N, C-alpha and C positions, 0 to 999 in steps of 0.2 A: 442727422438726413438722412434721409431714407435710403438705404443700399439699393444698389442696382437688383440683386435677385428678387428684394422685396418690392421696388419701383417699378420694375419694367412689365410685369405681368397686370396692374394696375394701370397704367400707362398708357398701355394699347387697350383695354377695357372702357377705359376714358375716353380715348379716341373714337371705339364703337360707339360707347353710350351716348356720346354728343352728337355723333351721324345720325344715331335712329330717333334722337331726341328732337332734332330740328326738321327730319323729314319722315312724317309717320306714313307716308304714301309709297314707301320704298318697295318694290315686288320683294313679296312675301314667302319665301321656301315652307312651305307650311308642311310641316311634320304632322300628318294624319294622328288623331284622338287615338292611343292604347286601345286595341278591343276589350279588354278586362278591367279598363279604366272608367271611371264617371265623371264629367268635365265639371265643376263645382262654381261658383264663385263666392266671396264672402267682404264687406264692407268695414274698413279701417275706422277707427276714430276719429279721421279726418276726412272719410266718408271718400275714400279710393275705392275703387272696385278693385278686387284681385282676383286673377284666375286662377285657378289649380286642378289637379288631376289626382283622383281619389280612386284607391285600389283597395278595395274590401274585402277582407276575407269576414271575418267574422270579430264584433264590437269588442270582445272580450280575449282578443288574441292583442300582442305587441304591436304599437304603433310607432314608425318609422316617420318624421315630420322633415321633408328636406326641401333644402333651400340653394339654389345656383349660386355661380359666382359672377362677378361685373362683367356688363355686357352681354349677359347670356339668357337662359331659359331654361325652365326644367328639363321641357320632353326633348331637345337637341343634346344639350348637358349628358343627361342619365338615359339617354336611349340603350344603352348596352348595360347599365348598372344597374336600374329599377327591376329587369325580369330576374336577375341573382337574386335578388331580396325579397321580390315577392315569392318567389321558390321557397324559401327557407320559411313560410307562414307569418309573414309580416303584413300588417296593413299598411299601405303606404300612403302620404296625401304629400304632393310635390306641388308647390305654388311659383309662379311669377310673380317677382318681386315688382317694384315699382322702378327699382335701379335694375335694369337689365336692357339686352336688346338680341341681333339675330348672330351674335358668336355662335360657335359650331354650327356646320351646315346642316341643314334639313329645319330649323326652327326659328320661329318668331317670339317676341316674348308680347302675350296677349296684352297682359295688365297697359306695360308701355303702349302698345298701339291705342289705349282710349283715353290718353293723357295729352293732351291739346298742346300743352305748352309743360314740359319737363325738365324743369331746373333741378331737380333732386338729386340729390348728393349720396353716398352711401350711407351713412348715419341715419339717414332720414329713412331708409327704409325698415326702421325697425318696428312701425308700427303694422306694419304688411303679417311681422312675421308673430307679433301679439295675436292678432287677429288669427292666423292660423291656428295656433295653440287654444282660442277660446272658441275656435269651430269647434277643432276637435272635443272638448269639454261637452261643449254645446248640444253636439250631436249623440252625445252617450256612449263613446267608446271609455273602454272600463281597463283596458290591459295596460299596461306600462306604455310610458311616451316617450322616446329616442330621440332627440333632434341631431341633425346630419347640416351640418356647413361648409361651403365650400369659399376659399378665398375671404373675401368683405363678408360674407354672410356666414362663416364658421366664428369669426368676430363677434358679429350680432348673436349668434347661436353661445356662445358663452354669456354674454349678456343676459337674454333668454332664460337661459336656465338659471342661472345666478338668482335672477329677480323672481323665479318663480318655482321654487325648489320643490314646491307643494306637488305642482302637477308635471314635473318633468325628473324622468328616473335616471338620464344619461346623455352624453354628448359625444358626438365624433364631430372634430373639428378640423378640415383637413386646409392648410397652409393659411391659418389666419392672418389676415391683412393687417398692418398696423403701418405708423410712420404718419406723416403730416394728412396724405387724401383720409385718414380715419379719428382725426386729431380731436372730435367730438365723442367718440366709442372706444378707446385703444383697449386690447385684448386684455394685457396681463394683467390688472387688477383684478378681473373676473378668473383667470385660472389659477391669480392666488387664492382669493376668495371661496372657490367652488367647491363645496362639499360634496357633491355628485358624481359617481363615477366618468370621466374623461380619458376619450383617446385622443392624442393631439398626433399629427402626421404631418411631416414633410418630405419632399424629396430632396436625395441628398447635394442637388444642384441650388440648393438655396440657403443649405448651412455654413455657407461661408460668410453670411448674413448675422451680423452684432445681433441684431432683433431677433433671427430666426433660433440662434444661441440662448439667448435670453428665454423665450418661450418654452425651449426643450427642457432648461435648466428648473424655470421656475415650475413646470409642470411635473417634472421629477422630484424636488423637494417638498410639493406638497402630495405627494402619493398617487399621483396620477399616471397614467400609461401613455407612451410616446411611441413613436415608430418612424425611422426615417428609413424612405424607400429608395433604395442606389439608384435605380431606373424611373425615379418616379417624373412626374411633372408636378404644373403647379395645380393645386384645389383636387378635387372630386375625380379629375381626369387621370388620376396616376392608378385607377383602375381599370381605365378602358386601354386594352390591349391594341387599338387602330391610333393612339396617342401616345404610346411609349416606344421605347425600344426594347423589344424581348417581352416576357411575360409579365402579368401583373399578378401571378398566382400567389406569391408570397406575401403580398400585401394584402388580398383578399383573405387568406390566411388569419392575417393579423387581427381585420376587420371581422372577420367572422367568430373569431374566437370571443372578441370584444362583446359580441350582439350575445352570445349565446346564454351570458348571465340574465338576460332579461326574457328567457322564454319560460 
């Protein structure tokens, strides 16, 4: 069974996702397009129109391909995170997957908003992530590509990296989701098989979960880097000081140290 620490965030996001899927006419609290980003869209293999924001420095620089967590969207989840990454010289592409919504104040999921009847589940968002990786390759980005996933998208990022090791150079996985909601795309086989550099991060609050303990052990046993944030929260939000108690500076240090190998 899914532990409380693993299940609660996914359960909350599922409720929010269901609400947003049933009624796409809900008033949208729109986070405006960041001034330094270009809004792009791309199509998946099953003809879903996926929206994203591209922060382009130059095509020879390393690129972060960033995915949000369940019930969420890229602009709201990463509002305080992307500027710090951009200042480090990375190109960034952050997309709105088909599984998401209005979680985190200030944004709505542009991709979900245009799907009239959204019955997709977490694993169904994988083609969105494949299409985003293909977009970078087709657009002439020649620098290293690093995947960044949060919760369910961290699990799918592990799969994407494992299946595309020729096009991906590294992965950051924040709180990879597991258990019944991810029954068709569990993370552990990819943690074990992945030959690329991986940083797997969990908040201490999730470490009572047997699933979290297994993920950390698998990563360590296979030569990957891991980090447990004492004051962290689920997913990439462990880097946002507005969403945690205290400072995220130590977690940022770990992330930046990992990213330094790709510059």
